BALOBA-1460 file (C-alpha; in Angstrom, 3 decimals):
// residues 78
<rec num="1" residu="m" x="23.644" y="-129.157" z="48.897"/>
<rec num="2" residu="k" x="26.615" y="-129.786" z="46.675"/>
<rec num="3" residu="r" x="29.996" y="-128.312" z="47.415"/>
<rec num="4" residu="k" x="30.125" y="-126.284" z="44.211"/>
<rec num="5" residu="d" x="26.741" y="-124.701" z="44.995"/>
<rec num="6" residu="r" x="27.900" y="-123.168" z="48.247"/>
<rec num="7" residu="m" x="28.509" y="-119.472" z="48.521"/>
<rec num="8" residu="v" x="31.121" y="-117.658" z="50.561"/>
<rec num="9" residu="g" x="30.091" y="-114.428" z="52.241"/>
<rec num="10" residu="a" x="26.687" y="-114.000" z="50.633"/>
<rec num="11" residu="r" x="24.846" y="-111.083" z="52.160"/>
<rec num="12" residu="v" x="21.196" y="-111.591" z="52.982"/>
<rec num="13" residu="k" x="18.903" y="-108.845" z="54.205"/>
<rec num="14" residu="l" x="15.719" y="-109.798" z="56.000"/>
<rec num="15" residu="l" x="12.731" y="-107.663" z="56.876"/>
<rec num="16" residu="v" x="10.273" y="-108.653" z="59.568"/>
<rec num="17" residu="d" x="6.953" y="-106.919" z="59.985"/>
<rec num="18" residu="p" x="5.928" y="-107.216" z="63.662"/>
<rec num="19" residu="m" x="2.260" y="-107.012" z="62.686"/>
<rec num="20" residu="y" x="2.504" y="-110.315" z="60.815"/>
<rec num="21" residu="k" x="3.993" y="-112.890" z="63.143"/>
<rec num="22" residu="g" x="5.747" y="-115.826" z="61.576"/>
<rec num="23" residu="k" x="6.013" y="-114.229" z="58.144"/>
<rec num="24" residu="r" x="9.517" y="-113.382" z="57.026"/>
<rec num="25" residu="s" x="10.799" y="-112.430" z="53.623"/>
<rec num="26" residu="i" x="14.181" y="-112.076" z="52.017"/>
<rec num="27" residu="v" x="13.957" y="-108.644" z="50.479"/>
<rec num="28" residu="k" x="17.507" y="-108.155" z="49.317"/>
<rec num="29" residu="a" x="20.384" y="-110.502" z="48.600"/>
<rec num="30" residu="t" x="23.716" y="-109.683" z="47.058"/>
<rec num="31" residu="q" x="26.058" y="-112.247" z="45.656"/>
<rec num="32" residu="g" x="29.133" y="-113.068" z="47.694"/>
<rec num="33" residu="r" x="32.525" y="-114.326" z="46.649"/>
<rec num="34" residu="r" x="32.342" y="-117.677" z="44.901"/>
<rec num="35" residu="k" x="34.707" y="-120.519" z="45.577"/>
<rec num="36" residu="q" x="37.366" y="-120.918" z="42.929"/>
<rec num="37" residu="e" x="36.440" y="-124.521" z="42.259"/>
<rec num="38" residu="s" x="32.992" y="-123.465" z="41.132"/>
<rec num="39" residu="g" x="33.030" y="-123.769" z="37.374"/>
<rec num="40" residu="q" x="29.489" y="-122.870" z="36.456"/>
<rec num="41" residu="k" x="27.542" y="-119.891" z="37.677"/>
<rec num="42" residu="k" x="24.962" y="-120.912" z="40.213"/>
<rec num="43" residu="s" x="21.913" y="-118.798" z="40.829"/>
<rec num="44" residu="l" x="21.771" y="-117.085" z="44.187"/>
<rec num="45" residu="r" x="18.106" y="-117.999" z="44.539"/>
<rec num="46" residu="r" x="18.990" y="-121.700" z="44.565"/>
<rec num="47" residu="v" x="21.485" y="-121.176" z="47.358"/>
<rec num="48" residu="l" x="19.116" y="-118.977" z="49.357"/>
<rec num="49" residu="s" x="16.351" y="-121.552" z="49.165"/>
<rec num="50" residu="a" x="18.594" y="-124.014" z="50.983"/>
<rec num="51" residu="c" x="19.446" y="-121.389" z="53.588"/>
<rec num="52" residu="k" x="15.928" y="-120.069" z="53.986"/>
<rec num="53" residu="s" x="14.904" y="-122.422" z="56.777"/>
<rec num="54" residu="l" x="18.033" y="-121.702" z="58.790"/>
<rec num="55" residu="l" x="17.743" y="-117.964" z="58.237"/>
<rec num="56" residu="s" x="14.106" y="-117.744" z="59.222"/>
<rec num="57" residu="r" x="14.647" y="-119.952" z="62.262"/>
<rec num="58" residu="w" x="17.501" y="-117.799" z="63.525"/>
<rec num="59" residu="f" x="15.729" y="-114.561" z="62.681"/>
<rec num="60" residu="s" x="12.618" y="-115.520" z="64.625"/>
<rec num="61" residu="y" x="14.554" y="-114.765" z="67.806"/>
<rec num="62" residu="a" x="15.399" y="-111.251" z="66.642"/>
<rec num="63" residu="l" x="13.260" y="-108.176" z="67.096"/>
<rec num="64" residu="e" x="11.620" y="-106.011" z="64.465"/>
<rec num="65" residu="g" x="13.510" y="-104.000" z="61.865"/>
<rec num="66" residu="w" x="16.361" y="-104.533" z="59.440"/>
<rec num="67" residu="r" x="19.171" y="-106.924" z="60.162"/>
<rec num="68" residu="s" x="22.103" y="-107.961" z="58.019"/>
<rec num="69" residu="f" x="23.541" y="-111.455" z="58.081"/>
<rec num="70" residu="r" x="26.421" y="-113.207" z="56.417"/>
<rec num="71" residu="v" x="25.744" y="-116.646" z="55.037"/>
<rec num="72" residu="g" x="28.681" y="-118.936" z="55.563"/>
<rec num="73" residu="r" x="29.827" y="-121.898" z="53.535"/>
<rec num="74" residu="a" x="27.362" y="-124.285" z="55.138"/>
<rec num="75" residu="c" x="24.520" y="-121.755" z="55.136"/>
<rec num="76" residu="e" x="25.061" y="-120.796" z="58.739"/>
<rec num="77" residu="v" x="24.090" y="-117.307" z="59.803"/>
<rec num="78" residu="k" x="27.101" y="-115.654" z="61.374"/>
């Protein structure tokens, strides 16, 4: 992932249905603050696709229900 594609403080909301194990979906995502060096607008979907594996892996340890996460610069869930 390129440096200019990274997001700062992007909010990702995940919903897990306990009836369907292993299936997770990003149901809501709001754009965070962009770095000042980013010239062009980058789509949030492109950034989330890079973070999707890390998000789903971390979220698999969580229980059912809504959880809010903050995606860091390197797509780490904080």
